[in-house]
N, C-alpha and C positions, 0 to 999 in steps of 0.2 A: 490195238484199241485206240479209239479216237475220242475227242471231247464231243459228246452229244447228250441229248436229254437223258436224265437220270444217271449220268456218270459223275462221280466226284473227282474233280481235277485239283491239282496242287500246282502252284506256279510261283516262281520268283518274279519280281518286277521292280522297276524304278519308275516313279511318276514325276513328270516334269510339267511345269507351267511357265509361261513367259513372265519375267519380272518387269519392273517398271522401266528398266533400261532396254527391254526387248530381248535380253538373253534368257535362256531357259534356266530355271532354278529347280533343284531336286527337292520335292515336297515329301515324298514317301518312298519307303523301300521295304521289300519283303525278301528275305534270304532263304536258303535251303533249310536253315534251322528254324525259321519262323515264316513259313510260306503263306501265301494267300490260298485258302481252300474254299471251294464252293461246289454246290450241286447244280449242274447245268440244267437250265429250263425251269427252275423253281423260284425265280424272282429274287435270288440272293444277290445278284449283280445287276448293273445297268444293262438293259437290253442290247445296247450297241456294243458293250464290252463282250457280252456273250456271243453276239454275232461274229465278232472278230475271232473268238476262241473256237467256234463251231468247226469241227472237222480236223482240228489240229492233233497231231500225234505226240506221244511222249517224247521229250527231247527237242520238240520244235521251238525255234526262236520266234519271237514276235516283236514288232516295232510299228506302232500305229498311233494316229492322233484321232481322238474323239472331239469333234467340234462341240462348242458349248450347247448348241441346240440338241445334240444327241447325248449330252452328259447331264448337267444339272440346270440347263436353261440359262437364259440371260438374267442378269442382276435386275431385280425389280425394286426401285426406290421405295415403293409403298410397303415393302417388307420390313423397313426400318420403322419401329414404333416406340413411342413413349408411353409407358404404363404406370399407373399409380403404384408407389412402393408398397402399399398395403396389400396388393395382390400377391406379394411374395412373403407374407408373414407366415410363421410356423404356428403350430397348435397352441403355443404359449402367448400368441399375440405379438411376437417380436419378429423383426426382420431376420430371415433365414440366411445368415452370413456364411454358414458352412456350405450351403448348396448354391447360393446366388452370389456370384462375384464376377468381376470383369473377366471375360474369356470363358466362363462356364457355359455349358449347353444344358438348357432346362426344357422339360416337356411343357407344352402349352395346349390347352383345349380350344379348338375352333368353335364357332357358333353352331356348326352342325355336328358337334360331338367328337370329331376326329382329334387325335393327339399328334402334334407336330413338334419338332425340336427347334428351339431358338437359341441363338448365341447372345449372351449378355455383353453389351458394348460399353455401357456407361451406367454409373449409379450416382444419383445425387440425393439430397436430403428429401426430396419429394417424389422422385420417379426413377424408374429403371428403363433404360433404352435397350430394346432387343432387336435382333435382326433375324427374320424368318427365312432369309435366303440361305441356301447351302454355302459353306465356306468357298466352294469352287464354282459358284454361280457366275456365269459370264466368262468362264475360263475354258480354253481348249486344253484337253488333257492328253499329254504325250506319254504313252506307255512303252517301255522296253523290257523284255524279260524272256522267260523260258518255261515251258511246260515240263514239270519234273515227275509227275505221277498222274495216272488215270486209273480209276477202279469203279466197280459197280457200287451204287448206293445201297446201304443196308435198310431193312425194314424199320429198324429203330431210328435211324437218321431221318428217313423220309417222314415218319410219323411226327418227329420233333419239329422238322422244318414246316410241315403243313399244319401243325396244331400247336403253335407256340404259346397258347393262352395260359399255360401254367407259370410262365414268367420266371423261369429258373435263372439264377445268376450265372449258372454254368452255360446257359444258352444266350447270354446277353440281355436277359430280362431284368426285372427290378426286385426280385425277392432275395431273401438273405441266404437261400440255399446255395451251396457250392456244387461243382460238378460231381456227380455220383452220389449225392445225398438224397436220393429218393425221387428225383424228378424223372419220370418215365421217358426213356429215349435219350436223355441228355448224354449218357456215357458214350453214345455212338455218334452224336451230332458233329458234323464237320465244324472245326473251330475257325470261324471267319476272322481274317485279319481286319483291323481297322483301316479301310482302304478307300481312296477316292473312287475306286471301281465299285464299291459296295452299293447295294440298292439304297436309294434314299428312303429313310425311315423317320 
């Protein structure tokens, strides 16, 4: 069996990016105990990452670099924005300190109604500075790892992947339900690792 469309693959990996001194720094790691798991061809991973995985067999080693243009794009200075602090007030009319803090990733609505994730960079008395760029924007991503398992996707997994609107916490959504608490298909969904390889969401 090889990695191809509608196959669930598991892999270990180490992700490196170049540091300020030019030497590579380890940013992320997935082990056999906590592997990266994805369904090939369903948009769960970066297209360039999936292209590198396509056709690989169980046990295959990989070592490749995704250029920034094929990963999360170049860093866009316009993505750094200062917003009024009142935009981050909670229902009680107070600043939401539990959700909004330096380093936090918060969902933001664009003018066309799409939801994007932004990282909080600075908080002052009057404003919050956010960065809409992905943390790895402008970076080349160096992956090293091994394919440890390949299998067919189940109907429940495929349904959960293609129809995530229920927003179950067990699938990485925002509701309070945990895995197996009644969200249809969640119990079968591949558990994605938080990875630089993951699809930008």
